[in-house]
N, C-alpha and C positions, 0 to 999 in steps of 0.2 A: 442234064446240066454239065457244062464244061468248065474246066479250071481256067481261071483268068490269071495268067502269069504277070508278075510285076515287070518293071523296066529293067534293062541292063544297067550296070553301074555307070557306064558312059552316058546313057540317056538320063539316069537319075541325077548325075552331076550337072548336065545341061539344064534340067528343070530347076534344080536347086539354085544354080547361079542366076537364072532368070528371075526366080521368086525373090531372092535376096536383093537383086538389082532394083526391082520394082517396089520393094517394101522399105520399111524404115528400120533403123537399128544400127548397131556397130558394123563396120565393114570387116568382113572375114577374109582371111588369107586363103584364097581358093587354091593356091599352089599346094598347100598342105593337104587339102581334100583331094587334089589331083594325084598326089603321091599315094594316098590311101587307095584310090581307085586303081592305080597301076599295080599296086601290091596285090590286091585281091584278084585283078583280072577285069579289064574293061568290058568284056562281053559277057561276064558272068551275071546271072540274074540276081537281083537284090535278095530274093528269098533263099538263095543258095549260100549266102554268107553266114558262117556259123559263129557262135560266141567264142569258140576256141580260136578261130582265125583273127577275130577282133582283139582278143587278149594277146595273141602272138604278135600282132602289129604293135600293140602298146609296149610289149617287151622289147621289140626292135627299136622303137623310138626312144625308149628309156635309156638306151646306151648313149644317147646324145647329151646327157648331163642336165644342167639346170634349165635349159631352154625347152626341155621335153614337154612340160606342162602346157606351155603356150602353143606348142605344135599340135598337141592333141585336142585343144579346145575347139577349133573349127571342125575337126572330124566328129567330135561329139555332137555338135550342132547338126551336122550332115546326117548322122545316124538317127537323131531325133526327128528330123524331117521325114525320113522313111516311114516312121510310125504315124506321124501326123497325117501323111498322105494315104495311110491305110495299106501300104505295100507289104508291111510285116505286122504280125500281131504282138510278138514279144520284143520289147526294146533291147537294143544291142549296145547302146551308149554306156550302160552300167558296166560292161565288160572291158571298157577301154580304160583300164587302170594301170598306172605305172607300178612296177615291182617295188616292194618296200625295201628290198636289199638283195644283194647277190650272194650274201654269206649268211650262214646260220648263226644261232646264238653262240655256239662254241668257236666261231671263226672259220669253221670248215665250209667248203664250197657246197652249195646246194645242188643236188643231182636231180634233174627233171627226167622222169620216165615217160616216154611217149607211148600212147596206146597204139596197137597195131592198126595198120590201114588195110582194110579188106577190099581187094580189087579183083576184077576178072582178069584173065590173061590178056585180053584185048586192052583193058584199061592200064594194066601194068606196062605193056609195050608202048602205049601212047605216051605215058609219062617218061619212059626212057627216051623216046624220040624227042620229047619236048626239052629234056636236059641237053641232048646233043645239039639241038637247034640253038638253045641259049648259049651254049659254049661257043658255037660258031659266031653268034652275035657279040660275044665277049671279045673276040679277036678284033672285030670291026670297031667296037667302041674304044678299045685301047688305041687303035690307030687314029681315031677321031680326036682323042685327048692329046696325042702327040702333035697333031696338026694344029689344034687350037692353042697349044702351049707355045707355038712359034710366035704368037702375038705376045710380046713382052708386057703389055699393059693388062695385067690380070684384074685390075679393079673393075672394069666393065667388059669382061670377056664373056658374053652370053653363050657363044658356042662351047666354051670350056665348061661353064656351069651346067649347061644342058647335057653334055657328054658325061660329066661326072655323076650327074643325077641318074642318067640312064644306066651307067655302070653300077651304081648302088642298087638299083632295082633289079638288074640282071643277076647280080651276085646273090641278093636276098632270095630271089626266086629259085636259083639253082640250089641253094642250101635247103630251102623248103622242100623242093621236089626230091632231092637226094635223101633227106631225112624220111620222107614218106616211103620211098622205095626201100630203104634199109629196114623199115619196120613193116613192109608189106606182107600180107598173107594172101596168097592166090586162091581164090574161091574155087571150090570143086575138086581140089586135090586131096584125096584120101578121106573125103567126107561123104556120108550117106545123105540122101535127100531128106529134108525135114518137112514135116507136115505143118509147120508153123512158118510164118513169114519172117524174113531177116534179110540182111544184105545179100544180094545175088538171087533172091527169089523172084519169080515171075508170078504176078498176082492178077487173076481175072476177076473183075468186079461187075456187078449189075447195079445200075442206078435204080433205086427203089421207087423213084418218082417217075422217071421216063421209061424204065425198062431197058435202056441202052447199056450194052456191055463195053467195058474198057479194059485194056490190059496194060499193066505197068511193070517195069523191071526196077526193083529197089537196088540202088547202087550207092557207093561212096560219093561224097560231094564232088570229088575230082573227076568222076565219070558222068555226072548229071547232064542230061540233055532232054529237057522237057518235050520239045517238039517230036522227038523220036520215042517218047514213052519211058525214058530212063529218069526215074524220080529219085532225088537224093533223100536219104533217110533222115537228114537234118531239116528238110523242108516240112511245113505243116502237114501236107498230105502224106509224105513219107513217114513221119513220126506216128501219125494216126494208124498207118497200115502195118506197123511193126508188131511182131508176135501175135499174128492173127491166124485163124484156121478156117477151113471151109464151113460156111453157115453163119459165121460171125457177122453181126451188124455193125457197121462203122459210120459214125457221124463225124464229119470234118467241118470245122468252122474256118472259112477262108475270107479274105477281105471283101469278096463280092457276094457272100452269102453262106449258106449251109449245104454241104453235100451229104447225101445219105446213100450208102452202098451196102450190098450184101456180098460177102466173099464167096465166089463160086468155084475157084480152083487156085491151088498153090502148087507151083512146080517150076 
């Protein structure tokens, strides 16, 4: 039995817009959904989006003030659509909550402690390269804004609006990646190999129904690449394979059915 991956966020958005266009009900602001897709990554698979990322997006939108609730509403509907379609098992819409406040009861600023990001050296280098690429794009979008502002009629200046929107996405992505890098833990440095599965472990499994063997590498969501066998530990399959040892029996419920594996090797 093979794992059937869900659609990319870009594909999910297209299906969502088509479904809402052909159905009945209130008209949604698809531009807000588009911003969410751009924030997460258009090519990322829907099963790779984590509750933490959804909560972080809500935190980002919450900086916008009173209009934040209306901006998050269509995104909640979009996330609910994922579950209705069977692409994900656990709902994500509940994690799209605005922060109650940015200060504690005593008036002091709340300090958020980020969990460390476990990455391979390859994954770390890839994120560094992405930051450098985005910083290059930042220069280009600033130039686009300057050119668009030469049009003195700002009321209906679509190029200016688009450039500013792109600038916001780029800056948010740079902050996100730099935060991950600052808290990154490079796997394999100074650690002995574990007999239990975890981030960075290569797991050999045998399908107890077909006898077919599959090999997965458990990685952080930022390194996930299902076609090449790199499975995020936040995905249903990745979560089920955590803290497993040789001989363990694993039953995984996915949208397309049930997978049954026996762990044959961890290394």
